[in-house]
N, C-alpha and C positions, 0 to 999 in steps of 0.2 A: 147250675153246673152239673153235668153228668159225671159223677165221681167214678162210676163203674167203667165208663169209656176211658178215663184217665188210667185207671188200674190196668185195663186191658192193653192200652197203648204202651204203658211202661213195661208190662210183661213182655210184649212183642219186642221192644227195643232191647231189653236185657237179654232175652233169648238170642237175639241176633248177635249181640256183643259176645256172649258166651261161646256161640258157635264159631264166629269168625276169629276170635282170639284164642280158640282152643282151650277154653276154661271149663269144659265139661267135667262134672264130678268134683269141682273145687268149691270149698266153702268160702263164699265171698262176703259173708255178713259183716265181718270185722272191717274189711276194706270199705264197705258201704257206709257203716257207721262213721268211720273216719272221714270219708268224703262228705257226709252230711254235716259233720262238725265244721269242716273247712268252708263249705258253702254258707253255713250259718254265720261264720265270721266275716265272710265277704259281704253278706247281706247287711250285717251290722255296720260294716265299714262304709257302705253306701248310705245307710240310714243316718249315721253321724250323730244321733241324739246323745250319745254317751261322752262325746269329746268335749268335756268341760274346759279343757286347756285351749280350745280353739274358739275364735270369734265366728267361725262358720260351722254351725251345728244343724243347718237345714238339710234335710234328706235330698239325695240326688234323685229327683222324680221327673225332671224335664231338662234333658241335655240336648242341645242342638247338634245334629249330625251334619258335619261339613261334607261337601261334595268332594270325593276323592279324584274326580276327573279334572277339576279346575282348582284344586287345593283350597277350596272354600274362600276364594278372594272376595266374592260378593260383587265383583266388578263386571257389569254386563258387557263391557267392552274388552274384557280379558280375552286375549288371543291364545287359544289352545294350539300348540304346535305338535304335530305328529309326524314321525318319520316313516316314510314308505319303506317297507322291508325289502322290496325288490329294487327300486330305483335309487333309494337313498335320498330322494328329494323330500322336502318338508312341505306340509300343507297347513295352512292357517284356517282356523274356524273362529269367526267373530263372536260367537256366543256358545256357551256350554249347553248342549242339548239335554244333559242329565238334570240340571237344576235351573235351566232357563236363565242363567246368569246371576242367580241370587246367591250362589255359594253355599246354599243349604238344601238339604233333601229331607227335612222333617226332624222330628224329635224322637228320642228314646227315653225310656224310664229305667235307669240302672237299678234302682231299688226293687222295682217289680221284677226285672230280669233275674236278679240274684235271688229274689224270693221264690220264684218258680223253679230255679235250680235246686233249691232246698226241697220243694215239693217232689221233684223227680226222685230224690234219694229217700225221702220218707216213704213214698209209695213203693220204691224198689225194696226197701227193707220189709215192708208189710207183705209184699209178694213172696220174698224169699223165706220168711218165717211163717207164712200162712196166717198172718195177722190182718188180713184185709178187712175183717169186720170191725177192727178198732178204728178205722178211718171214717166210719159213718158217725156223725155227731148230731145231737139234738139242737134245735134252734135256740133254746134257752141257754145252751152252753156258749153261744156266741152273742149273748145279749150285751149291747153296747153300754147299758146302764150298769153292768157288773164290771166294766173295764175302768180302772182308776187312772189310766194314762201313764203309769210308772213303767215305761218300757224296759228299763234296766232290770227291775225286779222280775218282771214277767219273763224276760229273756234268760236270766240266770236260773230261774225256777224251771223253765223249759229245758235248759241244758242239764240241770241236775237230774230230772226225770229221764231224760234221754240216756244219760250215763247209767242210771239205775237199770234201765231196760236192757242194757247190754252186760253190765258187770255183776249186778246183785244176784246172789244165790239165795233162794228162799227155802225155808223148811217145808216139809209136807203139811204141817199144821197151818202154816201161813198160806200155802197154796190153796188148801181146802177152804179156808175162811174167805179168801179173796174170791174164789170161784163161786161160792155160795152167795156172797154179797153183791158182786159186780158182774158175774157171768164170764169173767176172764181170769187167767192166771196172773200172778203178780207182775211178771215182766211185760206182759201184754197191757196191763193196767198202766204201768209206768210209761210205756210207749204211747198209749192212747192219751194220757194226760199231757205228755209233751206235745203231741199233735194238736190237741185242743188249745193249748197255750200259744202254739205257733200260729194257728188260724186267727186267734184273737189279736195277736200282734199285727198281723197283716191286715185284717179286715177292720178292726176297731182302732188299732194304733196308727195305721197308714191309710186307711180308707179304701183299700183295695176291694173291689167287688168280686163276686163269684165269676162273673162274666169276664172280667179282666184277667183273673188268675187262669181261667180255662183257656182263653185266647192266647195268652202269653205262654202257657204250658205247651200248647200245640205248635207254636212258632219255634220254641226251643227244641221240641221233640223232632221237628223236621230237620233242624240244624244238626242235631245229634245223629240222625240217620245219614245226613249228607257227609258228616265227618267219617262215618264208617265207609261210605262210598269212596271217599278220597284217601282212605288209609290213614286217617288221623291217629 
C-alpha cells in the first residue's frame, strides 16, 4: 500500500472541505479526534466481537446488497413497473436489467468500510498536526505472532493512547526524554502507538490486507468527494 498516496489524498479532501465549508483558519483537531472516536465505535459495532450478551458475535464482513431497482425479490419473473412521466402510461419489464433478476448486486464488507472510515480520520489528524511520520510503521510491529487475539484489550488500549495523544500535557523533561528515546514528542508517540494498535486490530484481528484497506479507502474517498459535489 502506498501510504504517502493516502496521506496526499486525505490532505486534498480535507483542503477541499475547509475551503468549501469556509473553515479557513479554524482549529479542527478536536472535532477530528471526536469523529475518529465515533468511527471507531461504529467499526466495533460492525465487528461485534465484544457483544457477549448476543448469540451473534460474528463480524459483519459479507453482507448481500439487494437490488434497489426490483426491491431484491430474486424473482426473475418480477415485473418492474415504471410510469412514463409524459403520458402517464405504465411500462412493464419482465426482468430487472440491474441484477438480471437475481435480486442481488454483490456483497459489501461493513467491517472493512467502517475500518477505512477510521483510517480517514487517523490520517487527517496526522496531516493537521504535522505527525505524518508517525504513520510509517515497521513490519515487525505488525507481526501476527505478537497478536494474542484479545480484540477488546487491544481496542481499549488503542483508545487510551488516542485519548492521551489529545489530552495529556507533558513536562519539558518528559518531552526531552521521549524525543531522545523514540524520536517523537510524547503526544506523537501516543498517537503512533494508537495507530499501530489499530493496524494490528485490522490486519491481524480481522485479516484485512494492505491492498483491501487501500482499495476501500479510495472507494470511500471518492464518495466523500461526491458528497461535497452534492452539497452533503
